[in-house]
Each structure stands twice: as structure tokens, then as C-alpha cells.
N, C-alpha and C positions, 0 to 999 in steps of 0.2 A: 511420326515423331512423338517422343515422350512429352515434349512441351511445344505447343504452337505459340506463335507470336502473341496471340490474344490471351491464351490461357495463363501464361506466366505473368503477363501484365495484370490480369485480373486478380492474381494472388496478392498483388500489391494494393488492390482496391481502387485504383484510379485509372485503369484502362490505358488508352493510348497516350494520355497525358504524360505517363511515365517515360515514354520513348524520347522525349526531348528535355525532361527536367534536369538531367545531369549537365547539359551544356548551357542551361539558363541559370547561371550562378546567382543572379539577382532575382530569381523567380519568387513571387509571393507564395508559391506552393511549397517552398523549400522546407519550412518547419512542419507543414502538414505531412509531407512525404517522408520526413525523417531522413532527408537526403544530404545532410551537411557534409557527409564524407564521400559522396558519390564521385567516382573517377579518381580518387586519390590513391597514391601508391601504397597507402597503409594496407590496402588489400593484399592478399597473398599472391595475386596474379597481376602482372603489369601489362597494361594495354598500350601499345605503341603504334607507329605508323611505318609502313613500307612506302617510301616516297614515289614509287611507281604510280601510286594512286593519284598523285598531284603532278604527273608528268607534263601537263600543259601549263604549269605554273612555275615561277622562279623559286629559287631557294628562299628568298626573303618572304615571298607569299606563302610558301610551304610552312615556314617557321611561324608565321603569324596565324595561320589556320590551326597548326598544332597547339599553339598556346591558347587559342580560343576554345579548343576542345579539351584542354588539359592533358594532352598527350606529350609526355616528357621524354620519350625515347623514339629515335628515328633510325631506320636503316636506309641509307641513301643510295639511290640509283644513279647510274652514270650520267644521265641527262642533267642532273643537278651538280655533279662533280665529275667531270670527264676523267676516264681512266688514264688519259695521257697528261693529266694535270701535273705540274711540277710540285715539288715539296712546298715551295713558297706559295703557290696558288692554293694548295690544299690547306695550308695554315691560315690563309685569308678566309676560307670558307668555314673552317672549324671555329675560327674566332667569332663568327656570326652565331654559331650554336651556343658558345659560352655566353655571349651577350644575351641571348634569348632564354638562357636557363634550360636548355634542352640537350639531352645526351645524344651524341652521334655514336650509337653502340655498334653499328655494323654497316656493311656495304653489300649491295647486290640487287638482283642476281648478277654475278660476274662469271662469264664464260671463260674457260681456259682450255684452248685447243692446241697451244704450243708451249714449250718450256718458257719462252719469253713472256707469254701471257701469265704464266704462273708466277714468275719472278716479279713482274710488274704488279700483279694483284696484291702480293704481300708487301711490296714497297709502298703502294698506295694506302693499304690498310694501316701499315705501321706509321706512316707519316700522319695519318688522321687519328691515330691512337684508338683505332677500332678494336673491339673485343672479339668480333667474329666476322668472318667473310661468309656470306651466303653465296655459294658458288656451284658451278657445274664444270669440274675438271674432266677431261677425257680420261677414260680408264687407264690408259698407258702412262698418264702423268701422275697417278696417285703416289708412286714412290717419291717423286720430287715434291709433291704437296706435303707429304709426311715430313720430309726434310725441312721444308720451310716452316711448318707448324712447330717443329722442335726448336728451330732457330729463333723464332719470333714470339712463341707462346700465344699466337693468335689462333683461335679456334676456326675450323672450317665446317660449316653446316651445309651439306649437299642437298640441293633442292630437287624434289621430284616434280616432273612436269606433265605427268598424266598421259592421256590418250595421244598417240602419234609420236611420242618421244622415244627415241631408240637408245638413249644413253642412260637416263634414270627415270623411267616412267612411274615407278612405285617406290615407297619407302623400303619395301623388301629388297628390291634390286640395290638400292643404296647401301642398306645394312650388310648385305652379302658381300659387297665390294670392300667395305671398310672395317668389318668386325675384327680383322686381324691387325689393323693398323693402330697407330697411336690413338689413345682414347680421346684426344682433343679433336679428332676428326669424327664428325657425327652427321646429324640430319637436320634439315629444315623441312618439316612436313607441311606441305601445302594442302590444307584439308579440302579445298575446293577441287583440286585436281584428283585427290583421292576419291571424292564423292563422284566425280565425273566418270571414274573407272568402275563405278558400282561397288566400291569397297567401303568398309566401315572406318571412318576416321577415328572413332573412339578406340577400336581394337588396335589400330596401328599406333596410336599415341601410347597406349599401355604396353604394347609388345616391344616398342623400340625406345622405351623411356630412358634407358641407361645412356643413350647417345642422342637424345633430343635436345638440341641447343638453340633452335629457333623454330618459329611456327608462323605460317601465313594464315591469318584468320580471314575467312570470307564465307559468303553464301552464294549458291548457284541455283538456277531455276529448275534444273532437272539432273537426274543421275545418269547422264549420257554424255558422249564425247563433245557434243555441241552445247552443253550446259553453259549458260552465261551468268556473269556476275550480277547480283541483285543486292538491294539493301538487306542487311541482316534481319532474319525473321520472316522475310517474304519468300524465301526459297525452300529447298528440301533439306537443308542441313539442320541437324539437331544441335544447335549451338550451345544451349544449356548443358546437354550431355557432354559436349566437348570440354566445356569449362569445368564440369565436375571431374572429368578424367584428368585434366591438367592439375586440378587441386589434389586429386588422389595420388598422383605420382610426385607431388611436391615440386612441380615445374618451376624453375627459377629464371628461365629465359623471358624474352619479350614475346607477347602475342602481337605480331605486327599486322595491323589491318591492311589488307590489300583490296581496295574497292576500285573496280575497273570499269564502272558505269558512269555515264554523265561526265566525261573527262573535261568538257569545257566549262562545267558549272558543278564542281564536285562537292562543294562544302555542305550543302543540305543533305546529301546522301551520307557523307561521312558523319555528320552530326546525328543522323538517325541511327547509324551503326553504333556509334559510341553510346548513345542513350540506351539502345537495346542491350548491349553487353553489360553496361552498368546496372540496368534493371535486372538482368538475368543473374548477375553476381549477387545482388541483394536478395533476390528471390530464392536462391539455392543455398544461402548461408546455413 
């Protein structure tokens, strides 16, 4: 890796202390660190949350954690807002986001294996005023997906699922299927799944930049099919290089953290990941 966890933190001069400084907003080290803007969306990249990370927690608990971590954009998974929710139920949940001051920018991953599931996914997203669906439509349903994108102006970012997936294993497979379709149909690149395939996340980000509408940000412990989620900086992914690539392509979507470890007690891991990203962003300015 170009930057190890310790090496980029050492560039900030305060070692592992930096990893948690951004979430300790009342920290006595704030002025020493020059960290008054850590985690704020004034940065050119927006760090958010894929709520699959907090799947063992309620919507209210998820929103509380997001606010503690200064994560102001969330893509909601169906355990937090079931796909069969009525429009009225969806409005009750979205009102919680408005009260919390957090944007519900997207939903997913949403699988679409039938025309009815496509129709419902767009109804669901439209009722929640989402900007993007992170989805996995069967290949034969892409014409209907394109029709719904045109009707609703909601983007669809197709998620690659890595080793073992027969529908969209890689960003290349996604791109080849959608390159001739409406440009609002694009990719959600999951960099962890890309890494588990032994591919280069940075090259994929740059190659498919014109259709990159969402990104699942994670780290994994090895570049193999059974690679598992770990705290950012503890695995094999070169996250600073990923951040540099996103800056280079002027990425305007959300980097949605998807932390799949310690599901019963996830906050500490999420906090470490947020601190790592914020420290990396400051180090590579």
C-alpha cells in the first residue's frame, strides 16, 4: 500500500490519536490538531453511511449514531424502512431524518428480480424523495429500469457484489450492461468486493468515473473471496489512494461507509473508520 495506517497518521505528527480526534468534537487536542473542520462537508468529498452497517439497530439509533459521527447523508437499507412500506409509513420515517438534520439520499441495496419489484423500488424511492437507488436489477429488467429512471429522474447505481455473484460481480460487468442506456443509470462501486476479486479499486474508479453515482467505502483483511470487513486502515485496501482517485475525478456522490464487523456493538468501529477517513483526507490535501 502507498500509505499504511500508521504512516499517514505520522504525517500529521500525532500518531494514533488522530484516528479518534474527528469524532471527539470537544477534544482538548482540537486546536493542536488544527482539526476544527474535520468531518465537515466543506471538504470536496462527502462521507456518509450505508445503514446496513447498523442493521442490528433501529432507525432512531442509527440517526443518533450518524449525528454523533457527523455523518449527514445515509443510504437506508430495507430493515430500517421495509420495501413494502406504504407511502404514509415512508413519510413517517423520512420525517425523522428531517428532524435529525440528516439527508436520506438513497436506498439499497435493493434487489429487483421481477417487474413488480422494479415498480415498487421506484415507488419506494420516490415516496422517500431519494436521489438514487443502489440496486441490483436482473439483466432482462434493465429496459423497464430505464423507463422508470426517465419517469422519475431517480438515478440507479448498480452495485457489484464480487466473488460468487453471477449477476454483477465486477464494475466492468455493470458498465458493459448499462453503457448504452440512459446516463442516469450507473454504478455503485463496492471497493471491498473489488478488492476481494484481486482487482484494483483505484483503476475501476477512474475507468468508470462517468457513471459512478455511489460508492461503498470499506476495508477488508485480504484480497481473496473470503476477505472480511475490518476497521479502515487495518486491512489491505489503500484507502488514501481511493480518496485521491475520487478527488481526481471530481466525485460528487456520497462515500457510504459500509462496516460489516461487530454488528452488535458497531459504534466504536464506525468511529475509528470516520476518524481514519478524516485523517487521510487532511493528510492528502
